[in-house]
C-alpha positions as CSV (number, residue, x, y, z in Angstrom):
1,M,78.5,111.0,140.8
2,N,76.6,114.1,141.8
3,Q,74.1,115.2,139.2
4,K,72.6,118.7,138.8
5,G,69.3,119.1,137.0
6,V,69.5,121.4,134.0
7,T,67.7,121.9,130.7
8,I,70.1,122.2,127.7
9,W,68.0,123.8,125.0
10,F,69.3,123.3,121.4
11,T,67.9,126.0,119.1
12,G,68.6,126.6,115.4
13,L,67.0,126.5,112.0
14,P,65.2,123.4,110.7
15,C,67.9,120.8,109.7
16,A,70.6,122.7,111.6
17,G,71.7,119.6,113.4
18,K,69.9,120.0,116.8
19,T,68.7,116.4,117.0
20,S,71.9,114.8,115.8
21,I,74.0,116.8,118.3
22,S,71.6,116.3,121.2
23,K,71.5,112.5,120.5
24,G,75.3,112.4,120.7
25,V,75.4,114.4,123.9
26,E,72.7,112.1,125.3
27,E,74.8,109.0,124.6
28,K,77.9,110.4,126.1
29,L,76.2,111.7,129.3
30,K,74.5,108.4,129.8
31,S,77.8,106.6,129.4
32,R,79.0,108.7,132.3
33,G,76.1,107.4,134.4
34,L,73.9,110.5,134.3
35,Q,70.1,110.4,134.1
36,V,69.2,112.1,130.9
37,E,65.9,112.7,129.1
38,R,65.9,114.0,125.5
39,L,62.9,115.9,124.1
40,D,62.6,116.7,120.4
41,G,59.9,117.8,118.0
42,D,59.1,114.5,116.4
43,T,58.7,112.5,119.6
44,V,56.8,115.2,121.5
45,R,54.3,115.7,118.7
46,E,53.7,111.9,118.6
47,G,52.5,112.1,122.2
48,L,52.4,115.2,124.3
49,S,51.3,117.5,121.5
50,K,49.6,115.2,119.0
51,D,46.5,117.4,119.2
52,L,48.4,120.5,118.0
53,G,49.0,121.7,114.4
54,F,51.6,124.2,113.2
55,S,49.7,127.6,113.5
56,A,51.5,130.3,115.6
57,E,49.1,129.6,118.5
58,D,49.7,125.8,118.4
59,R,53.5,126.3,118.2
60,D,53.4,128.6,121.2
61,Q,51.3,125.9,123.1
62,N,53.8,123.2,122.1
63,I,56.8,125.1,123.5
64,E,54.7,125.9,126.6
65,R,54.2,122.2,127.2
66,V,57.8,121.3,126.5
67,T,58.9,124.0,129.0
68,F,56.6,122.6,131.7
69,V,57.9,119.0,131.2
70,A,61.5,120.2,131.2
71,K,60.9,122.2,134.3
72,L,59.5,119.2,136.2
73,L,62.4,116.9,135.1
74,T,65.1,119.6,135.8
75,R,63.9,120.2,139.4
76,N,64.2,116.4,139.9
77,N,67.9,116.5,139.0
78,I,67.5,115.2,135.5
79,V,69.6,116.5,132.6
80,V,67.1,117.5,130.0
81,L,68.2,117.8,126.3
82,S,65.5,119.9,124.5
83,A,65.9,120.1,120.7
84,F,63.3,122.6,119.5
85,I,63.6,125.4,117.1
86,A,61.8,127.8,119.5
87,P,62.2,130.5,116.8
88,Y,61.3,133.5,118.9
89,K,63.4,135.0,121.7
90,R,60.3,135.3,123.9
91,H,59.9,131.5,123.7
92,R,63.4,130.8,124.9
93,E,63.4,133.7,127.5
94,H,60.1,132.3,128.9
95,A,61.7,128.8,129.1
96,R,64.8,130.1,130.8
97,K,62.7,132.0,133.4
98,E,60.4,129.1,134.1
99,I,63.0,126.4,134.3
100,G,65.8,128.4,136.0
101,D,68.7,126.0,135.4
102,F,69.0,126.5,131.7
103,V,71.7,126.4,129.1
104,E,71.0,127.8,125.6
105,V,72.9,126.0,122.8
106,F,72.7,127.9,119.5
107,V,73.3,125.4,116.6
108,N,74.4,128.0,114.2
109,T,74.1,126.6,110.7
110,P,73.8,128.7,107.5
111,I,70.4,128.3,105.8
112,E,72.1,127.0,102.6
113,I,73.6,124.1,104.5
114,C,70.3,123.4,106.3
115,E,68.6,123.1,102.9
116,K,71.3,120.7,101.6
117,R,70.7,118.5,104.7
118,D,66.9,118.6,104.3
119,I,66.1,115.0,103.2
120,K,62.4,115.6,103.6
121,G,62.4,118.4,101.1
122,L,60.6,120.8,103.5
123,Y,62.6,123.9,102.5
124,A,61.7,123.3,98.8
125,K,58.1,122.9,99.7
126,A,58.2,126.1,101.8
127,R,59.8,128.0,99.0
128,A,57.1,126.8,96.6
129,G,54.5,128.0,99.0
130,K,53.3,124.5,99.9
131,I,54.2,124.9,103.6
132,Q,53.1,128.0,105.4
133,N,54.9,129.7,108.3
134,F,58.1,127.7,107.8
135,T,60.9,129.0,110.0
136,G,63.7,130.6,108.0
137,I,61.6,131.0,104.8
138,S,58.1,132.4,105.5
139,D,58.5,132.8,109.2
140,P,61.4,134.5,111.0
141,Y,64.1,132.8,113.2
142,E,65.4,135.1,115.9
143,A,68.9,134.0,116.6
144,P,70.2,134.0,120.2
145,E,72.4,137.0,121.0
146,N,74.2,135.6,124.0
147,P,73.8,131.8,124.1
148,E,75.9,130.0,126.7
149,I,77.1,127.7,123.9
150,E,77.3,128.3,120.1
151,V,78.1,125.5,117.7
152,K,79.0,126.3,114.1
153,T,78.2,123.0,112.3
154,A,79.5,124.3,109.0
155,D,83.0,124.1,110.5
156,Y,82.7,121.0,112.6
157,S,81.5,117.4,112.3
158,V,78.6,116.1,114.5
159,E,81.2,114.3,116.7
160,E,83.3,117.4,117.1
161,S,80.2,119.5,117.9
162,V,79.1,117.0,120.5
163,D,82.6,117.1,122.2
164,F,82.5,120.9,122.1
165,V,79.1,121.0,123.8
166,L,80.3,118.6,126.5
167,Q,83.5,120.6,127.1
168,R,81.5,123.8,127.5
169,L,79.0,122.1,129.9
170,E,82.0,121.0,132.0
171,E,83.5,124.5,131.9
172,L,80.1,126.0,133.0
173,G,79.9,123.6,135.9
174,W,76.8,121.7,134.8
175,V,78.6,118.4,134.2
176,E,81.6,116.9,136.0
177,P,84.6,116.3,133.9
178,E,84.9,112.7,132.8
179,N,87.2,110.5,135.0
180,D,89.7,108.9,132.7
181,Y,90.8,106.3,135.4
182,S,89.3,102.9,135.5
183,A,88.2,101.3,138.8
184,E,91.3,99.2,138.6
185,D,93.5,102.2,138.2
186,E,91.9,104.0,141.1
187,Q,92.5,100.9,143.3
188,K,96.2,100.8,142.4
189,V,96.5,104.5,143.3
190,A,94.7,103.9,146.6
191,D,96.9,100.9,147.4
192,R,100.0,102.8,146.6
193,L,98.9,105.7,148.8
194,K,98.2,103.3,151.7
195,S,101.6,101.7,151.3
196,L,103.1,105.2,151.6
197,G,101.1,105.9,154.7
198,Y,98.8,108.6,153.2
199,L,95.5,106.6,153.6
């Protein structure tokens, strides 16, 4: 299967569902034989950005590093799934410009639902003033205006959201449609065509 390198950037509020959906997309793309790398906040901060905090400058630097890694992987024909809030439009515009082959996925989830999903209690801490510069509470989130893909997780399950993202990636030409035929089925068709003199 031919594979195109592309960075699929999942953006949205904290607890919107970015990681869950990107994991589901990763599993399905790998099951199709594609080479996929998934980058998300927790894993990147454990390694690539473990020296960074959460100040505005450090968050800018974190996104800069992620963009650089995604660019390298993309140009080597890897499908990169990047699940980062990237709250400012300038972050995402810079990533798009640097990487080139870029798909923005807006995981559009109302803040009330994000708060209900927040098992770590980060929203509550932010509202109590215990966490500064928290996106959606004390720091703005600039929603994408024209994302290639928009997923409204209030209306759909994770599985449905994953399938929708894959469908849109196929429609946009970044991923080949899944072949529903088994190797055995293909052989039967080939044999039949040979018997009819077409092959």
